N, C-alpha and C positions, 0 to 999 in steps of 0.2 A: 423565460429563456427558451430558445428553440431546442428541438429534440437534438439537432446536430451539435449545438453548442454544449448541451448537457452531456452528451456522449463523449465529446472531445475533453471536457473537463474531467469526467470520470477516468477516462484513459490516462490523462496527465497525472491524476492522483494515484492511480494503480502504479504507474511508472516511478513516481516518487517513492512509494512504499518499497517497491522492488529494489530501486537504487540504494536506499538506506540499508536494507538487509544485505545486499551484495557488498556494500562497503564495510559494514560493521559485523556481520554474520548473525548468529542466533541472538534474539533479544525479546524481552517481554513486549506485548502489544501496546502497553501504555508508553514505553520508551519510544517505540516506532512513531506513535502518534505525536509525542513531543517533538522529536527531530524532524518529523514532517511538517510541523507547525499547524497541525490539524485544527487547533483552537481558532486560528486565523484564516482558515479556508473560506471560500465564498459561501454565502448563506445557503445556497441551494446545495452544497457539498454535504457528504455524510461519510466520515471516515470508515465507519463499520461497513458501509456498502462497498467502498473502495477496497477494503481488506477482503471482504467476501469475493469480490470480482477477481482480485489477484489470486485467490485460492482456487476459484473455479476455473481460471485460465491456466492453473498449474504453474503460475510464476513464483508462487511461494507455497510453503506448507506449514500446518500447524504442528507443533510438537508439544503435546500435552494440552493443558488448559489455557495458557496465555503466552506460550512461546512460539515464535515463528522463525523460519529460516528460508533463504532463497532457494529455489530449485535449480537455478542456472549457475553455471560455473562463472567465476569472477575472471574477467578477461585481463590478460597481461601479467 
């Protein structure tokens, strides 16, 4: 897979995580993974990497050991 395709896939995975948390609010990381369908992601994908990237970008934040919340306001 090209570097551009890999970066685009990671960005899409980050966006999926963010959208789930914006829609449902605070939830355990395993529930986020389930709702994102992480078990069915492309073989080159890594849920943990996408989760860490979302935190690094300050799109989501951890609350304790396994809870996460979005950092952005929900529109509308």
